[in-house]
Structures are given as structure tokens and as C-alpha cells.
C-alpha positions as CSV (number, residue, x, y, z in Angstrom):
1,M,-10.4,-22.9,35.4
2,W,-14.1,-22.8,36.2
3,K,-15.8,-23.1,39.5
4,K,-18.7,-25.4,40.2
5,E,-20.3,-25.5,43.7
6,G,-17.2,-23.9,45.2
7,N,-14.8,-26.5,43.9
8,P,-12.3,-25.7,41.1
9,I,-12.6,-27.8,37.9
10,F,-9.6,-27.9,35.6
11,S,-10.0,-28.7,31.9
12,D,-7.6,-29.8,29.2
13,E,-9.7,-28.0,26.6
14,V,-10.2,-24.3,26.5
15,M,-12.6,-22.4,24.2
16,V,-11.7,-18.8,23.3
17,F,-14.1,-16.5,21.5
18,I,-12.3,-13.7,19.6
19,V,-14.5,-10.6,19.3
20,S,-13.3,-7.8,17.0
21,D,-14.7,-4.8,15.1
22,S,-12.1,-5.7,12.5
23,V,-10.6,-9.0,11.3
24,G,-9.5,-10.2,14.7
25,E,-6.0,-11.1,13.6
26,T,-4.3,-9.3,16.5
27,A,-6.3,-11.1,19.2
28,E,-5.8,-14.5,17.4
29,A,-2.1,-14.0,17.3
30,V,-2.0,-13.2,21.1
31,V,-4.2,-16.2,22.0
32,K,-2.1,-18.6,19.9
33,A,1.1,-17.2,21.6
34,V,-0.4,-17.8,25.0
35,A,-1.8,-21.2,24.1
36,S,1.7,-22.3,23.0
37,Q,2.8,-21.9,26.7
38,F,0.4,-24.7,27.8
39,E,1.5,-28.1,26.5
40,G,-1.1,-30.8,26.4
41,R,-3.9,-28.3,26.4
42,T,-6.3,-27.9,23.5
43,V,-7.3,-24.3,22.8
44,E,-10.2,-24.0,20.3
45,I,-10.6,-20.5,18.8
46,R,-13.8,-19.1,17.3
47,K,-13.6,-15.7,15.6
48,F,-16.4,-13.2,15.5
49,P,-15.0,-10.4,13.2
50,Y,-16.5,-7.1,12.1
51,I,-18.8,-6.7,15.2
52,E,-20.8,-3.5,14.7
53,D,-23.9,-3.8,16.9
54,E,-25.1,-4.7,20.4
55,E,-27.4,-7.4,19.2
56,T,-24.5,-9.5,17.9
57,I,-22.6,-8.9,21.1
58,K,-25.5,-10.3,23.0
59,D,-25.5,-13.4,20.9
60,V,-21.7,-13.9,21.3
61,V,-21.8,-13.4,25.1
62,L,-24.7,-15.9,25.4
63,A,-22.8,-18.4,23.3
64,A,-19.6,-17.9,25.4
65,K,-21.7,-18.5,28.6
66,E,-23.0,-21.7,27.2
67,S,-19.6,-22.9,25.9
68,R,-17.8,-21.7,29.1
69,A,-15.5,-19.7,26.8
70,I,-13.2,-16.9,27.5
71,I,-13.7,-13.8,25.3
72,A,-10.6,-12.1,23.9
73,L,-11.6,-8.8,22.4
74,T,-10.1,-6.1,20.2
75,L,-13.0,-3.7,20.1
76,V,-11.8,-0.1,19.7
77,V,-15.2,1.5,19.7
78,P,-15.8,2.4,23.3
79,K,-19.6,2.0,23.2
80,L,-19.4,-1.5,22.0
81,R,-16.6,-2.4,24.3
82,D,-18.3,-1.1,27.4
83,F,-21.6,-2.9,26.4
84,L,-19.7,-6.2,26.1
85,Y,-18.0,-5.7,29.4
86,K,-21.3,-5.0,31.2
87,L,-23.1,-8.0,29.6
88,A,-20.2,-10.4,30.2
89,K,-20.0,-9.4,33.9
90,E,-23.7,-10.0,34.3
91,R,-23.4,-13.5,32.7
92,G,-20.2,-14.4,34.5
93,V,-18.1,-14.6,31.4
94,T,-14.4,-13.9,31.5
95,V,-13.2,-11.1,29.2
96,I,-9.7,-10.2,28.2
97,D,-9.3,-6.8,26.6
98,I,-6.1,-7.0,24.5
99,M,-5.8,-3.5,23.1
100,S,-7.3,-1.1,25.6
101,P,-4.5,-1.1,28.2
102,M,-1.9,-0.3,25.5
103,I,-4.2,2.4,24.0
104,A,-4.7,4.0,27.4
105,A,-0.9,4.0,28.1
106,M,-0.2,5.6,24.7
107,E,-2.9,8.2,25.1
108,Q,-1.3,9.2,28.4
109,L,2.2,9.4,26.9
110,V,1.3,11.3,23.8
111,G,-1.4,13.5,25.3
112,K,-3.9,12.7,22.6
113,R,-7.0,10.5,22.3
114,S,-6.8,7.5,20.0
115,L,-8.9,7.4,16.8
116,N,-11.0,4.5,18.0
117,Q,-11.4,3.5,14.4
118,P,-11.6,-0.2,13.5
119,G,-9.4,-1.8,10.9
120,L,-6.6,0.7,10.7
121,V,-3.9,-2.0,11.0
122,R,-5.3,-3.9,8.0
123,Q,-5.6,-0.6,6.1
124,L,-1.9,0.0,6.7
125,D,-1.1,-3.5,5.6
126,E,-3.1,-3.1,2.4
127,E,-1.4,0.2,1.6
128,Y,2.0,-1.3,2.2
129,F,1.3,-4.3,-0.1
130,K,-0.1,-1.9,-2.8
131,K,3.2,0.0,-2.6
132,V,5.3,-3.1,-2.9
133,E,3.2,-4.3,-5.9
134,A,3.6,-0.9,-7.6
135,I,7.3,-0.9,-7.1
136,E,7.7,-4.4,-8.5
137,F,5.5,-3.3,-11.4
138,A,7.8,-0.3,-12.1
139,V,10.9,-2.5,-12.0
140,K,9.4,-5.1,-14.3
141,Y,8.1,-2.7,-16.9
142,D,11.0,-0.2,-16.8
143,D,12.6,1.0,-20.0
144,G,10.1,-0.8,-22.3
145,R,11.2,-4.3,-21.2
146,D,7.8,-5.9,-21.7
147,P,5.2,-3.8,-23.6
148,R,2.4,-6.0,-22.2
149,G,2.7,-4.0,-19.0
150,L,1.5,-0.9,-20.8
151,L,-2.0,-2.3,-20.8
152,R,-2.1,-2.8,-17.1
153,A,-0.3,0.5,-16.0
154,D,-2.0,3.4,-14.3
155,V,0.5,5.7,-16.0
156,V,2.8,5.3,-19.0
157,L,5.8,7.6,-19.5
158,V,7.4,8.1,-22.9
159,G,10.4,10.1,-23.8
160,V,14.0,10.0,-25.0
161,S,16.8,8.7,-22.8
162,R,17.6,10.8,-19.7
163,T,14.3,12.5,-19.3
164,S,13.8,11.1,-15.8
165,K,11.4,8.3,-16.8
166,T,12.8,5.7,-14.3
167,P,13.1,8.1,-11.3
168,L,9.5,9.2,-12.0
169,S,8.3,5.7,-12.3
170,M,9.8,4.8,-8.9
171,Y,8.6,8.0,-7.3
172,L,5.0,7.4,-8.3
173,A,5.3,3.7,-7.4
174,N,6.0,4.7,-3.9
175,R,2.7,6.4,-4.0
176,R,1.1,3.2,-5.2
177,Y,0.7,4.0,-8.9
178,K,1.7,1.3,-11.4
179,V,3.9,3.0,-13.9
180,A,5.5,1.7,-17.1
181,N,7.9,3.7,-19.2
182,V,9.0,3.4,-22.9
183,P,12.2,5.0,-24.3
184,L,11.7,6.6,-27.7
185,V,14.6,5.9,-30.1
186,P,14.5,6.6,-33.8
187,E,15.8,3.2,-34.7
188,V,13.1,1.3,-32.8
189,D,9.4,1.5,-33.5
190,P,7.3,2.1,-30.4
191,P,5.3,-1.0,-29.2
192,E,1.8,-1.3,-30.6
193,E,0.4,-1.4,-27.1
194,L,1.3,2.3,-26.8
195,Y,-1.5,3.1,-29.2
196,Q,-4.0,0.8,-27.6
197,I,-4.2,2.4,-24.2
198,P,-6.3,5.5,-23.3
199,K,-4.2,8.5,-24.3
200,K,-4.9,10.2,-21.0
201,K,-2.8,7.5,-19.3
202,V,0.2,8.4,-21.4
203,I,2.5,11.3,-20.6
204,G,5.2,12.5,-23.0
205,L,8.4,13.9,-21.4
206,T,10.2,16.6,-23.3
207,I,13.4,18.5,-22.5
208,S,15.5,21.3,-23.9
209,P,18.3,20.1,-26.2
210,D,20.9,22.1,-24.3
211,Q,20.0,20.6,-20.9
212,L,19.8,17.1,-22.4
213,N,23.2,17.6,-23.9
214,M,24.6,18.6,-20.5
215,I,23.0,15.7,-18.8
216,R,24.2,13.1,-21.3
217,R,27.8,14.5,-21.3
218,E,27.8,14.1,-17.5
219,R,26.4,10.6,-17.8
220,L,29.2,9.6,-20.2
221,K,31.8,11.1,-17.9
222,A,30.4,9.0,-15.0
223,L,30.7,5.9,-17.1
224,G,34.3,6.8,-18.0
225,L,33.5,7.4,-21.7
226,T,34.3,10.4,-23.9
227,S,31.8,13.2,-23.8
228,Q,32.2,13.5,-27.6
229,A,30.2,10.2,-28.2
230,N,27.3,10.4,-30.6
231,Y,24.9,9.8,-27.6
232,A,25.6,13.4,-26.3
233,S,26.0,15.2,-29.6
234,L,23.4,17.9,-30.3
235,E,22.8,16.5,-33.8
236,R,21.8,13.2,-32.3
237,I,19.8,14.8,-29.6
238,M,17.8,16.9,-32.1
239,Q,17.1,13.8,-34.1
240,E,15.8,11.9,-31.1
241,L,13.6,14.8,-29.8
242,E,12.0,15.3,-33.3
243,F,11.2,11.5,-33.4
244,A,9.8,11.6,-29.9
245,E,7.6,14.6,-30.8
246,K,6.1,12.7,-33.8
247,V,5.3,9.7,-31.6
248,M,3.7,11.8,-28.9
249,K,1.6,13.6,-31.5
250,K,0.5,10.3,-33.0
251,V,-0.4,9.0,-29.5
252,G,-2.2,12.2,-28.8
253,C,-0.9,12.4,-25.2
254,P,-0.2,15.4,-23.1
255,T,3.4,16.4,-22.6
256,I,5.5,17.9,-19.8
257,N,8.7,19.8,-20.4
258,V,11.0,18.5,-17.6
259,T,13.7,21.0,-18.2
260,N,15.0,22.3,-14.8
261,K,12.1,20.6,-12.9
262,A,12.5,18.3,-9.9
263,V,11.0,14.8,-9.9
264,E,8.5,15.8,-7.2
265,E,7.2,18.7,-9.4
266,I,7.0,16.6,-12.5
267,A,5.1,13.8,-10.6
268,S,2.6,16.3,-9.4
269,L,2.0,17.5,-13.0
270,I,1.6,13.9,-14.1
271,L,-1.1,13.3,-11.6
272,D,-2.9,16.5,-12.6
273,L,-2.8,15.5,-16.3
274,T,-3.9,11.8,-15.7
275,G,-6.6,12.7,-13.3
276,G,-4.9,10.9,-10.4
277,K,-4.7,12.2,-6.9
278,E,-1.7,12.3,-4.7
279,Q,-1.8,9.3,-2.4
280,T,-0.1,10.3,0.7
281,E,1.2,7.9,3.2
282,A,-1.2,6.7,5.9
283,Q,-0.4,8.5,9.2
């Protein structure tokens, strides 16, 4: 509703300017939700994202005045928000601040000032999707299923069976690293792609024969199989470890002995060797 010469004028068309120092998706979602409550009314939305200076705010407020538009804002930088409020009041433009009341309430509850930093929601979304992408990558290229993935991986793990390749792949994927892993078996030649990628991306996982024997025996028991199977025999284990060592030497990659090490410890060593940095979750 706008007033002209003291009389109310109602309109079936409403113009809303969305002003944000980020993308403006939050304000747009709120405006659309509100608009859905008014059947038969047309709500036109114009977005002004990534507002960073007062000159742009002046232009937006002037345009809103000329278009008789409402301004819905999600400016978290106090200086810009206050400037827009002052200017809009002088020009008689209605302003709806979508985020500030909630920010103020949370500040009071938690006893801490907000960061007042634009774009954090989008950053969180991007980090989430990176993690999902990395997890999907780890699943797709687990256990050497598709050697083409080695060329796209951030890290490639190689080693004999039961050297924690899959748990490490998933652990690092949760930190947004794309990891592929390749089992080394004497009867199967390693994929050619393994020798085509930078050797600093490849990590060889080694383990003591005795511990591998124990791990494999327990694995067989869990599967309901006899622990005397060739898979867990020391002779077979030594054969596999010798083959794996030859492959790792040919690749020229660094190695990590995973004997008695936790996944978290091994992952930290992997990042040190590959030059990666631990990517902690956004707070």
C-alpha cells in the first residue's frame, strides 16, 4: 500500500528489491514465501547481490523510490546496513531487514557478537557439496574399480588387502579430498594409470606380516571361514608384501607403515607427505 495525497492506493503489483552483500538467496526465499500468501497479486523481484559500497546503495535506494519498491535486505555489515536505513528513511522507502532481528536475538542468547561476514551460508553449502562429491568419488573408485579415477584423484592409496585403504579413503573424503585406492595383488598387474600420475600423489601402505596375519585371521572368522585359508597364511602374506614393495619402488612413491596406527594418525601422515593441509569443518 502506498499513500498519495492522504488517500491509500492499493496495487495488484508489488516490486521488491533484494539487497544483499552475498547472493541474496535468503531474502529471495522469504519474499517468495510471503508472496505465496497473496493470491492474485504479482510480486516482481529484482536482486542486487554482492553490495559492497555506499555508492551502489545510493543507486538502489533511488531506483526503489522511483519504482515504489520495498527493499528486503540481508546486509550483515553494520556500516552498509545503517547507511541504507538512513538513506531509505530520507527517501520514504520501506525497508525490511530479514536477518538483523535474528542475529540480535542470537547474540543476546549466546553472549557473543556475530561475525558480520557476508556469504558464510554459501561457503558452508559449498563445503558440504565438496564433501559429498569427495565421498561419492571415494566410493566410485574404491578397490581399483575404475583406474580412470586415479588421474582425477587428489590422493591415491596403494597396498595389499587389509591395510586400511578404504577406511582411509572415506576418512579423507570427509575432509573433502578425492581419494582412490588400488589393491596390490601378485596375480594382477597394477593399472597403467598408476604410473602416469605424479608420484607425490601416491602413498604406499605397508604393514608388518604378523599384524596382517592377525587381521586377516580375524577377518576370516568374521566371515565364518577357516583361519587356515591361504589368504591369512604367512607365506601368502610375505608374497603379497614383496610384490607390493616392488610396485611402490617402481612408482617411486612414499610409504607409510600402518602397523598399530589409527586411521586418524595415518591420514595426518598422508596429508604431510602429499603436501595437503587438514581441512577442518567450518564452524
